[in-house]
C-alpha positions, 0 to 999 in steps of 0.5 A, spaced: 327 627 307 327 620 304 327 617 298 319 617 297 319 624 299 324 626 294 320 622 289 313 625 290 317 632 290 320 630 283 313 628 280 310 635 283 315 639 280 315 635 273 307 636 273 307 644 276 313 646 271 309 645 265 302 647 268 306 654 270 309 655 264 302 653 260 299 659 264 304 664 263 304 662 255 296 663 255 297 670 259 302 672 254 298 670 248 292 674 251 295 680 252 298 680 245 291 679 242 288 684 246 294 689 244 293 687 237 286 688 237 286 695 241 291 697 236 287 695 230 281 698 233 285 705 235 287 705 227 280 704 225 277 709 230 283 714 227 281 713 220 274 714 221 275 720 225 279 722 219 274 721 214 269 725 218 274 731 218 275 730 211 267 730 209 266 736 214 272 740 211 269 738 204 262 741 206 265 747 209 269 748 203 262 747 199 258 752 204 264 757 203 264 756 195 256 757 195 256 763 200 261 766 196 258 765 189 252 769 190 256 775 193 261 775 187 255 775 183 251 780 186 258 785 186 260 783 179 261 789 175 258 786 169 251 788 172 251 796 172 255 795 165 249 791 162 244 796 165 248 802 162 248 799 155 240 798 156 239 805 158 244 807 152 239 803 147 233 806 150 236 813 150 238 812 142 230 810 141 228 816 145 232 821 141 231 818 134 224 821 133 227 828 136 232 827 130 226 826 125 222 832 128 228 836 127 229 834 120 222 835 118 223 842 121 229 843 117 226 841 111 220 845 112 224 852 113 228 850 107 222 851 103 216 856 101 209 855 099 206 858 093 198 859 093 194 862 087 187 862 089 185 865 082 188 858 079 186 854 085 193 851 086 198 850 091 205 847 092 212 848 096 218 849 093 225 850 095 227 857 097 233 858 092 227 858 086 223 864 084 215 863 082 212 868 078 205 869 076 203 872 069 196 875 072 193 870 067 194 863 066 202 861 067 206 860 073 214 860 072 218 857 076 226 859 075 233 858 079 238 862 075 237 862 068 233 855 068 226 856 068 220 851 067 212 853 066 205 851 069 199 853 064 192 852 066 186 851 062 179 850 064 175 843 062 168 845 061 165 839 058 169 835 064 172 830 059 178 826 060 185 829 058 185 825 051 178 828 049 179 835 052 186 835 048 182 833 041 177 838 042 182 844 045 187 844 039 188 844 032 188 837 029 192 838 023 198 841 028 197 835 032 196 829 027 202 824 030 200 826 038 200 819 042 198 819 049 203 815 054 204 814 062 206 821 065 214 822 066 212 828 070 207 827 076 203 833 079 201 831 086 197 824 085 193 827 080 191 823 073 196 825 068 198 824 061 205 825 057 203 827 050 208 827 044 209 825 037 209 817 036 214 818 030 220 822 029 219 829 026 211 827 027 206 833 028 205 834 035 205 842 036 202 842 043 206 836 046 207 836 054 205 833 060 198 834 062 194 833 069 187 833 071 184 835 077 179 830 081 172 833 078 175 834 071 174 841 071 181 844 071 187 841 067 195 844 067 200 843 062 207 842 065 213 845 060 220 842 062 224 848 059 231 847 061 230 844 068 230 836 069 225 832 070 227 830 077 227 837 080 220 838 077 218 832 080 221 834 087 217 840 087 210 837 084 210 832 089 206 837 094 202 840 088 195 840 090 188 843 086 185 847 092 
């Protein structure tokens, strides 16, 4: 090869080597960029897939919680306990009237009824008491050595108690009598307490009086040694018949 040929060959080498090197560098750069982009895309895809799995797992957990919750609520042992409490309350309500009825029956069986058609009166009294009619105008109620009396009068003029009293008894013996609200009540009938309005005053026929509705009969209640409370309990049931 001549000098001219060598020169041309050298020029070609000088030109081709950079071109070849530039081509190799571009290829490497493209491959590196593709690898980076592929790695980045793969990581994004994995993260996205992982998020989906997490969301799916969360939804499954929610669904599981939701599906379990009604079962727990249905199978809760508190439900029958509440129902049992309600039934107990209802049973108590149903038993209350029965107890009251039994109590009323017991009260009735512990008492006797006294009726006197001649005097036209009726009342209930405890069994431990005794009731005796003298065959005329007086009924005596006693328990042991303690007794009290009911005496009957007619009111032919149909006057009120105070007018009848003034006409019935001696005025000289009852000069100091006063007419007050009754301490002893005979049923629901009108009554008066007649007693002296001053110490050691004259009121010989003092006592508790009651008059029937048509003002034809009057009763006088004498305490004796019995208490007002016990007499009132018995006379709650008192009736003119």
